[in-house]
C-alpha positions in Angstrom: 35.3 -129.5 14.3 35.6 -130.2 18.0 38.4 -132.7 17.5 40.8 -130.0 16.3 43.7 -129.0 18.5 42.8 -126.0 20.6 43.9 -122.5 19.7 46.4 -120.9 22.0 45.7 -117.3 22.6 48.0 -115.0 24.5 46.0 -112.3 26.2 48.8 -109.8 25.8 48.6 -106.3 27.2 46.7 -106.7 30.5 45.0 -103.3 30.3 43.8 -103.5 26.8 40.2 -104.3 25.8 41.2 -107.9 24.8 39.6 -109.7 27.8 36.3 -107.8 27.4 36.1 -108.9 23.7 37.1 -112.4 24.6 34.3 -112.6 27.2 31.8 -111.3 24.7 32.9 -113.9 22.1 33.3 -116.8 24.5 30.2 -118.7 23.3 31.7 -119.0 19.9 35.3 -119.8 21.1 35.0 -123.2 22.7 38.2 -124.7 21.5 40.5 -122.0 23.0 43.2 -122.0 25.7 44.0 -118.5 27.0 47.5 -117.7 28.3 46.7 -115.1 31.0 46.9 -114.0 34.6 44.1 -115.9 36.4 43.7 -113.2 39.0 43.4 -110.4 36.3 41.0 -112.5 34.3 38.8 -113.0 37.4 38.9 -109.3 38.4 38.1 -108.1 34.9 35.4 -110.6 34.5 33.8 -109.5 37.7 34.1 -105.8 36.9 32.6 -106.3 33.4 29.7 -108.5 34.8 30.6 -111.8 33.2 30.4 -115.1 35.0 32.3 -117.9 33.3 33.9 -120.8 35.1 37.6 -121.1 34.8 39.5 -124.3 34.2 43.2 -123.8 35.0 45.4 -126.3 33.0 48.5 -128.0 34.2 50.8 -128.2 31.2 52.3 -131.5 32.4 49.0 -133.2 32.8 46.8 -131.8 30.0 44.5 -134.0 28.0 43.4 -132.0 24.9 40.5 -134.3 24.2 39.1 -133.7 27.8 39.0 -129.9 27.7 35.7 -128.6 29.1 33.8 -126.6 26.5 31.7 -124.7 29.0 34.6 -123.1 30.8 37.5 -120.7 30.0 40.5 -122.9 29.7 43.6 -121.0 30.9 47.3 -121.4 31.5 48.1 -119.0 34.4 50.9 -116.5 34.2 51.5 -114.5 37.4 51.0 -110.7 37.1 51.3 -108.3 40.0 48.9 -105.4 39.6 47.1 -102.9 41.8 44.3 -101.8 39.6 42.0 -104.1 37.6 42.1 -101.5 34.7 44.9 -99.0 34.3 46.8 -97.0 31.7 48.8 -99.0 29.2 52.5 -98.5 29.9 55.7 -100.5 29.5 55.3 -101.8 33.1 53.5 -104.9 31.7 56.2 -105.8 29.2 57.7 -108.5 31.5 54.3 -110.1 31.9 53.6 -110.1 28.2 57.0 -111.7 27.6 56.3 -114.4 30.2 52.9 -115.1 28.5 54.6 -115.7 25.1 57.3 -117.9 26.7 54.7 -120.0 28.5 52.7 -120.2 25.2 55.7 -121.5 23.3 56.5 -124.1 26.0 52.9 -125.2 26.0 52.8 -125.4 22.2 55.8 -127.8 22.2 53.9 -130.1 24.5 50.7 -130.4 22.4 
């Protein structure tokens, strides 16, 4: 089962409950690469009292067979925000679009 390609997951709306659910399910999701803002991930993890190590991947240098299983593997997408948690609005649409574009580019490489 560990030799399967990783699952790419786009975190999507930055102010949804997705990251909290992801943190709670992390122990079961060892073969996942999260497309997300690293800074937002770190801030929400801290606010929700989770403590996972983060492994930021470089799309050009990735080795799928060498992904650490005990860390959250991410592809960073910059997202400028003021609050760690906020109301959901269309302000995050550009970030979500960038996440999907980065995911598609990444998927072509693997």
